N, C-alpha and C positions, 0 to 999 in steps of 0.2 A: 480341275475341279474335279472333282466326284460327286454323289448322294448329301454328303457329310454337309461341303459349303453350300447345294446348293441351300440344304435346311437354316443353314450357318443365316444364307444373305436372305430367307422367305423371313427368319427371326430379324432381325433388323429391320427389316420394310417394313414389317408391323408394330413394333418398340418404336418408329418411325412415323409415323403414321397413327398409333393415341398417343404419344407427346401432340403431335398436331391438334386432334382431337380437344384432350386437355385445354391445353393451349389458348383453344379457338373459344374458349367457355372460361376465359377464367380474362378477369375484368381486372387492367394492373395499370399502377399511375402511370405516368410517360415516360420514366427513365425503364421501365420497366419494358415496359410497351416496345421501347427501341431496339432493347436487346431482346427483343421477341419476335419484331422482325430482323436481325440481322439474323439470327437463328435459324429464321424460320427457311431462307436468302439457299445457306448450308445447310437443312436438310434438302430443299430441293437438292442441290444442287447431287447429295448425297444419294439421296435418290436412286436417280439419274444416271447414276455407277453405277447403282444396286441394279437397276432394269437393265444397263444393257452386260454387265457381266453373269446376272442370269439367260439372257441371248444368248451368251459365247458358250455357253454352259449348256443351253438345252441345243442350240443345230449342233458344235462338237459330237452332243451322244446320237444324234437323228443322221448325220454322217457318218458314224459308227453303224450305227440302226443299218443302215439301204451299203452301205461300201465300205464291211469291216475290214478286209487288204486296205483302205487308206485307213484304218488307228494304227 
């Protein structure tokens, strides 16, 4: 992973957050509301994956900065 990967993860996270905001202000019929509930759960899992990937990337960079011989 590199800086480009980190930027892509941040962009994806921002996109999901904007979608969540827009969906929270949507007045949906019952069928759409059910689909949105499922989508929110999927989005929540993806956001958690993104957080883990970002943490792993940042932690690996921190190790490389402190201990360059381990890189």
